[in-house]
matplotlib code that plots the C-alpha trace (Angstrom):
import matplotlib.pyplot as plt

x = [0.0, 1.1, -0.5, -0.4, -1.0, -1.3, -0.7, -0.1, -3.4, -5.3, -6.7, -4.6, -5.2, -4.8, -1.2, 0.0, 1.8, 1.4, 3.5, 1.7, 3.4, 2.6, 4.1, 4.2, 4.4, 3.9, 5.4, 6.9, 7.9, 9.3, 6.4, 5.5, 3.3, 0.6, -1.0, -4.7, -7.3, -11.1, -13.3, -17.0, -19.0, -15.8, -13.9, -10.7, -7.7, -4.0, -2.1, 1.5, 3.2, 6.7, 8.5, 10.4, 13.7, 12.4, 13.8, 10.3, 7.6, 4.3, 2.1, -1.4, -1.1, -2.6, 0.0, 3.1, 5.3, 3.5, 3.7, 6.7, 6.6, 9.6, 10.4, 12.7, 12.8, 14.9, 12.0, 9.3, 7.8, 6.6, 6.0, 3.9, 5.0, 2.3, 3.0, 0.9, -2.3, -5.6, -9.2, -9.6, -7.0, -9.5, -10.1, -9.3, -5.9, -5.0, -1.7, -1.7, 1.0, 1.5, 3.6, 3.5, 5.6, 7.5, 9.4, 6.4, 4.1, 0.4, -2.2, -5.1, -6.4, -7.4, -3.8, -2.9, -3.0, -3.0, -4.6, -4.4, -7.4, -7.0, -6.3, -8.3, -6.8, -8.9, -7.8, -9.7, -9.9]
y = [0.0, 3.5, 6.5, 9.8, 13.2, 16.4, 19.9, 23.4, 24.2, 27.4, 30.6, 32.7, 35.6, 35.0, 35.2, 33.9, 30.7, 27.8, 24.7, 21.5, 18.7, 15.0, 13.1, 9.3, 6.9, 3.2, 0.7, 3.1, 1.0, 2.6, 4.5, 7.0, 9.9, 11.8, 15.0, 15.1, 17.7, 17.7, 20.8, 20.6, 19.0, 18.0, 14.8, 14.2, 15.0, 14.5, 17.7, 16.3, 13.1, 12.0, 8.7, 7.2, 8.4, 11.8, 11.1, 11.3, 13.9, 14.6, 17.7, 18.7, 21.1, 24.0, 23.4, 23.4, 26.3, 27.2, 24.0, 22.0, 18.6, 17.4, 14.8, 14.1, 10.4, 10.7, 12.6, 10.5, 13.7, 14.9, 18.6, 20.5, 24.1, 26.1, 29.6, 32.0, 30.5, 31.1, 30.9, 27.8, 26.0, 26.0, 22.4, 19.8, 18.5, 14.9, 13.0, 9.4, 6.7, 3.9, 1.1, -1.5, 0.4, 3.1, 4.3, 4.5, 7.5, 6.8, 9.5, 7.2, 7.5, 3.9, 2.8, 4.5, 2.3, 4.8, 8.3, 11.1, 12.9, 16.0, 19.6, 22.5, 25.1, 28.2, 31.0, 34.3, 36.6]
z = [0.0, -0.8, 0.9, -1.0, 0.6, -1.4, -0.1, -1.3, -2.8, -2.1, -3.5, -5.8, -8.3, -11.9, -13.0, -9.6, -8.6, -6.4, -5.7, -5.0, -3.1, -3.1, -0.3, -0.4, 2.5, 3.3, 0.9, -1.5, -4.5, -7.6, -9.1, -11.8, -10.6, -12.3, -11.2, -12.3, -11.9, -11.9, -12.1, -11.4, -14.2, -16.1, -16.4, -14.6, -16.7, -16.5, -16.0, -15.7, -15.1, -14.3, -14.4, -11.4, -12.6, -13.7, -17.2, -18.8, -18.3, -20.0, -19.8, -20.7, -23.7, -21.7, -18.9, -21.1, -20.4, -17.2, -15.0, -14.1, -12.5, -10.5, -7.9, -5.0, -4.5, -1.3, 0.2, -1.6, -2.8, -6.2, -6.9, -9.4, -9.8, -11.3, -12.7, -14.7, -13.2, -15.0, -13.7, -15.9, -13.8, -10.9, -9.9, -7.3, -8.0, -7.2, -7.3, -8.3, -8.3, -10.9, -9.6, -12.4, -15.0, -13.1, -16.1, -18.4, -18.3, -18.9, -19.2, -18.3, -14.8, -14.7, -14.8, -11.6, -8.5, -5.6, -5.2, -2.8, -1.4, -3.5, -2.8, -4.0, -6.3, -7.0, -9.3, -9.2, -12.1]

ax = plt.figure().add_subplot(projection="3d")
ax.plot(x, y, z, "-o")
ax.set_aspect("equal")
plt.show()
């Protein structure tokens, strides 16, 4: 079992920045991590993902150039730095771990084994 806890969400004005953290505990295998978000009435979508080694990353088109995913495996923590936030970034953000293929990034939520409880990000205009 892997437990994931997100932190760093909050209310920010458009153009501002936030850094989300995803801390893993328990039986921390090698795992890829995805940051997903879900806004009211919308489907959950992958915002960014990173492989275990950090050598592979993937971003939602609208996040490219604004968001950066990184990880510190010594601390079992993955970060999502979000700059230039827009009102359309408002959502609950979840981190998820995929343990079967830690060096392969998948965009499909169904392939992720463990999920955090989510953290709210609200961007005001």
